[in-house]
N, C-alpha and C positions, 0 to 999 in steps of 0.2 A: 529467721533472723533478717532484719533489714540491712540496707546498705550502710556502711560506715566508712568514714574517711581514714585512710592509712597514710596520709601525707598530702602535700600541695597538689600533686597531679594524679594521685591514685585513690581509688575507692574499691571496696571489697564487699561482696555479698555472699553469704553462706547459704546454700540450699541447692535443691535439684535445679539444674540449669534450665530444664524445660519449663518449669513453673516460673522461674525468674524471668526468662526471656518473654514469656507471655505477658508480663507486666511492664515491659519496656515499650516506649513509643516507637511507632514505625519510622524507619529511615533515620534513626537517631545516632548511628555510628558510621564512621567513614572507613574503618579498617577492622577486619576481624582476623585474628590469628588463633587457631586452636590446635591442640596436641591431644587428640582423643585417645582412649584406650585402644591398643593395637590388636586385641583378640588373640593373645598368644597362648590361650588355654586356661587362664584364670577367670573366675567369675567377674562380671562387671559389678561395679559398685552401685550402679543405678537400679532403680526399682524393677525395670523391665529386664530381668535376668533370664537368659536362655543360654544356648550353646551353639557354636557353629557360625558360619558366615551369614546364614539367614537371620539369626538372632542379632548379629552385629549390625546388619543393615537396618533391621527393625528398630534397633536402639538409635541409630544415627539419623535415619530419615527425618523424623519430626524435629530433631534438634538442628539439622541443616536447614530445614524449611523455616523454622523459627528464626534462625540466624539471618537468613535472606530477608525476612520481613523487616528486621531492624537495621539492615544495611542501607546506607544512602545510595541513590542512583549513581552517584559519582564514585562509589567505593569499590573495594576489592576484598576478597577473602583468601586467606592462605591456610592450608590444612596439612599438618605433618602426618605421615603414615609410613608404615614399612611394608615389606613384601606380602605379609599375611593378608592385608586387606586393600592394597593399592588398586588392584583391578576393580574391586567392588566399589571403592570410594569414587573412582573415576566415573563409573557408570551412574552412581548416585548424583554426583555433582553435575554431570551432563544432563541428567533428568531434571534436577531442581533449578539449576542456573541456566541451562541451555548449552548445547555444544558450541554455539557461537561465542559464548562468554568465556570459554577456556583461554587462559593466557599462557600457562606453562606447566610442565611437570618437571620439577627441578630435582636433580640428584644431589643429596646433601651428605657429604663425607664426614660423618660424626665420629667414626671409629677408624682412624687411619691404619691401625695395626690389624684390624679385622677381629671378629669374635672367634676366639680360639676354642671355645667349648663346643661339644657335640661333633657330629660328623658333617661331611660336606664342605662347602666353600666357607672361607673366612669372610663373612659379610662385613663390609665397612661403610655401608651407606643406608640412608633412608630416602624418602621422597617428600617433596613439598608441592602440593597442588595449588595453583593460583587461578582464580576465576574473578571476573568482573561482574558487578551487579548488572550494569548496562555498558557493554563495550564501546558504545558511541559516546557515552558521557564520562567514562572512567578517567580519573585524573592521574592514575598510576604512571610513573615514569620509570621504566625498566632499565635504569642506569644508576651509577654510583660514582661519586667523586673519589672514593677511597681506592678505586681500581686504577686511577690515573697516576702513572709514575714517570719520573724524569727520563728513564731509559727509553720511553716511547717517543721522546723529543730530543734526538741526538745533536741537533744543530743549534748554534748560538749566534744571535744577531749582534751587531756592534754595540747595541745598548744593553747587552747581557741577557736578553730574553731568549728562552729556549723555544725551538719550533721544529717542525718536521715538514717535509714537502709532500703535498698530495697533488696528483694530476688535476689540472683544471678541467680537462675533458672528462666526460662521463664514461667510466670504464664498463658500464653495463650496456651490452649491445641491444637491449630492448629499447634503449633511447638512442635514436639515430635521426638523420635528416627527415625521414618519413614520419616518425612518431613525434618528433619535437622540432619542427622546422624553424621556430623562432630562436632556437639556441645554436643553430648552425650558421656562423658568420665568421668573417675574418677579423683578426685583431693584429696589432703590430708590436714587435718586441725587438730589443737589441740584446743579443746573447752575450755581448762583451760586458755590458753594464747591468744586464738583467732587467732593464726598464720595460714595462708593458703599458700600452695604451690602446684605446679603441679606435684611434685615428692615427694616420701616418705621422712620423717625426723623423728628424735627421738620424741616419744610422740604423733605422729600424727596417725589419723585413716583415712581409705579410705572413701570417701564420693562421692556418685553418685546422680545426680539430680533426684528427684522424686516429684510428686504432693502430695498434702495433703492426698489423699487416698492411697498413696503408689505406684501408677502406674508410669512407667518410664517417665522422662521429659528430657529437655535439658537445658544447661546453656545459658545465654545471652552473655557471653564473650567467646572468643576463648582461647586456651592455650597460644599463644603468648601475648595476652592482659593481661591475668592473670599474666604471668611472668613479664610484664612491670609494673604492678600496684599492687603488692601484699599487699602493705600497705593500699590500699583502700578497702581491703576485711577483713572480720572477720567471724569466725565460732562460732556458739553458739548451746547450747542444746535447743531444742524447743519441745513442746508437740503437737503431731499429733493424728489422728484418731486411729492409731495403737499403740499409746504410745509415749514415748520420743524418739527423734532421733536428729541427728546432721545436721545442715543446714548451708549454707554459705550465707552471706549478703554483699552487697556493701555499703561502707560508701559514701553516696551521700552528697557532701559538699555544704554548703550554698553559698560559694564563690569558685567555681571550678577554677583550673588553666587554663589559656588560654581564658578567656572571662567572661562576666557577665552572670549570670544565668537568664533564661527566663522561663515563665510559659505559657502553651497554653491558648489562649483566649477562654472563653466560648461564647456561642451564645446568652447570656443574659447580657447586659451591664447596670449596675445599676447607678442611679443618684449619689449615694455616691462615685462612682469611677470616673465618667466622667463629672459630673455636670448635672444640670437640666435647664429647661427653665427659672426658677427664677434666678439661678446663671448666666445664659447667659445674661439676662436683666441687672443684676447688673454689670457684667464686661463691657458690652457695655456702661452703664451709667457712669462707672468710667472713661472711656476714651473720651466719646463724649456726654453723656447725655442720657435721656430716649427718644430715637427717633425711636425705632423699636419695634414692638409688640412681635414678637416671634422668636428671633434669636436662633441659635444653640450654645451650650456651646463650648468654645475652647477645652475643655477636650475631647469631642467626636472626633474632628478632630485630636487632638494630639495622641489619641490612634490609629487612622488610620495611621497617619504618622509613628508611632512606628513600624508598620508592614513592613516598606520599608526602604531601605538604607538612610543614612542621607544626601545624595546629590541629592535627587529626584527632578525632575521638575514637579511641581504640577499645575494642571489646575482646576479652578472652574468657569464654565460658567453659573451658576445661583447664582451669588455671594451674592445677598441679602445685608446684613449689613456688609459683609466682614469678617466673622468669619474665613474662611479658611486662608486668608492671615495673620490675627492676630495670628492664631495657628502656622503657619509656622515661623513667627518671634519669638514667644515664644519658640518653639522647638529648633531653631538655637541658641538662647540665652542660653538655658539650657544645650545643649550638644556640642556646637561648630560646629554644622552641617552646610552644605552649600546648603540647600534646597532653591529653588526658586519657586515663585508662580505667575501665571497669573490669575487675577480675571476679569471676564467679566460680565457686568450688563447693562440692558436696562435702558434708561432714562424714567422709569415709574414714572408718577407724584405721589407725596405723597398725601394722603387723606387730603382734605380740613379740617382745624380745628384740625388736629392731632398734637401730640407733635412735630413731625418732621417739619410740616408746621409752627407751632408757633416758632420753633427754626430757621426758615429761610431756610430750605432745600427745594429746588424745586422738586427734583426727588430722587428716591431711589439710583440712581447712585451717586448723590452728597453725600449721606450718606456713601456709600461704599468707595469712594475716601477719604472723610474726616477721616473715621476711620483708613484706612491704613496709611494715613499721620500722624495721631496722634500716632498710634502704633509705627511707625518708629521713631518718635521723642522721644518717651518714652523708647522703648525697645532697639532700635538699635542706638540711638544717631545720627540720620540723621540731617543734617543742614537745615536751612531755605531755602537755595538755592536749595538743593536737593529736598525738599518737595514742594516748592511753585513756585520758579522761573522756574525750568526746566519743570514742567508740564504746566505752563503758556505759555512758549515759544513753547512747542509742540502743544498746542491748537491753537496758532496763526498760526503756520506753516500749520495746517490742515484746517484752515478756509479760 
């Protein structure tokens, strides 16, 4: 079956992902997210069915290689996995993308209560491996605006803006007068008024950068930058190991001029931040019904999307229930982005007697397509003709 539109930003292709990937142009996608089968004991739905870790890696290797071929040099790939194959996937990714392309192994807390079935520990996490196609060119920004909260900025300026104080001196001892001599210089400040300048003025005292133990340090800002932004600096009396001294601080604003503030992403992502398996089931049920056992939450994919520009071309070739396409539609609706997504899924039969079977879905691909169509109708306002007639005509053309 060929590719069909499932809304303004989403398209869907039914088929073996290895065959579909072979037909895609090289470097045609900026971001790949996949949630492959975890090899928990059941047979794979793909043609190359075997058993055990060796079989799983044999199934994944060509698909990861094919994914790398279609990924842009500036792009990144994220792969969800659990403990069964995390170690093997890490070795595969190192081999295919290169160890230097590794960005992070993120712990994702999708089941806060922990799995209560079986013996042993109550597992509450999975993993997310992130790699760059070319780490020198990758545009991924490992930060998020959603993590920035007012509590991080406890001070309030006279004009109502919130800020926090950061030392102007570099607190990393690797940076010192020997390694960064141009940043070791005297500035002047008045601790009574807080005023700071690079040249003397009435009431000011000379201030040199020092560490807490009194050893020489360097500033984080150059003289020209201090001259450009003197109102973003303040000097204060502080208590050090050797007694009181005067130090200079940056006013770090909650809403800086020139763009939204972002905060570096940690390598542990909590369910309260991105959603859980339970919330993922609920959001799928809201648009389609309870037809898939363990979907990923859209919040997980939206956090990944937030690390890339808002016009990325996204690819998910283990599309499952269609979470990635759903997340792309939600992200575009939220910020006006122009992201697009291609989802690929095999026509894997649903389990006999399952909720999906009882709801009339023949294959998992039917669920993917139906979800993306429902999301487009609800989130993007797509018309019936766009969602039903155009795909139907495409199917006829392929048959």
